[in-house]
C-alpha positions, 0 to 999 in steps of 0.5 A: 618327234621320233617315228618311223618313216613309211614313205620310204617303202610307199613311194618306191611301191607307187613308182613301181606302180607308176612305171606300169600305167596301162595297169594302173588305170584298171587297177584304179577303176577297180578300187573307184568301183568298189568304193561307191558300191559300199559307200555310194558315189560322193565323195563328201560322204564317202571317205574310201571313194575320195582316196580312189579318186585321188589316187586315180587322179595321181596317176594321170586317169581322165576324169571321163575314166573316173566318172564312169567308174563311180557310175559302175559302182553306183549301179548307173554305167553297168554292173562290175563286182569284185572282193576285197581279199588279203593274202600274206606271204613271206620273202627273202631274209623272212621278211613278212608281205601283206597282199590287198586284192579286189578280185572277181574269181578267188579261186583263180586269182589265189592259184595265180598268185601262189604260183607267182610267189613262188616262181619269185623266191617268196613263199605263200602264207596262211592267213593270219601268219603276217598280219599282226605284225602290222598296223594300220595307219593313215600317212599324209606326205608333205614335200619339205619344200613347201613347209617346216616342220614345226607348221605341219606340227602345229596343226596336224597334232592339233587335229588328232594326228599321232606323230609328225617326222621329217627328213630333207625332202619331205615331212610325214604325218600318221594318225589313226584311220578314223582320223584320216580325213580330219587330219588330211582336211585340216592340213589341206585348209593350212594350205600345205601341198600334200604329196601323198595321202592314204591309209597303209599298213605299217610294220610294227618291227622292221628287218634288215636286209642285205643288198642283194636280199632286198633286190630278190624282194623287190623284184618279188613284189614287182612280181606280185604287184604285175598281177590285174587283181593286186592294188596294194603290197606292204612289207616289213623290210628296210630297203639299202638306198643301193638296192633302189633302182635307179 
């Protein structure tokens, strides 16, 4: 089926964040705490917590550290309070950037992030300036070596997935956020290997960048992701392979 492959940009983001191992565990802990605060500590009844724990496990976060974060969220292991905030920005070539954060001090974080963006060739945007160009989607990625596109499609589309596309390396399934757990559960029950599963913001249209502009955008995004409060960054650029770090 035809569709936009979001996995390329997600894969780059994960590779960049994984290179900063010390920070990623802190970010994962914060996401787990907030998810547990909002929906309780049982992943059977809290899909957001399950996603946060899955991402922590993918980052090789120790089990006891994950458990401590859950307890903090449910109030059993101390108290840490964070607020969800989304900032918007513009990057090289007029690219649109969405930044999801979990913060303790809004004024401090906004000032710090504005400085980071300005120093790295971006421009801080006002609320709503770029968010309208993105839609929220569930993204589930399966290695092509473990399943054919047809086999994945048969299961995914039978359980309310929106689209299935494939390349030589991966099969990507997209779905509405409300159907995410149903689709993922069906794919897991079918014994497919899931490389990545998350709810992400996908651009409705993309911007093509030359290699230089793409490298400047990636440098800007890396600087943004280096901030402790930043959880995820989404953009609408098509990144040439030549611009990706080896």
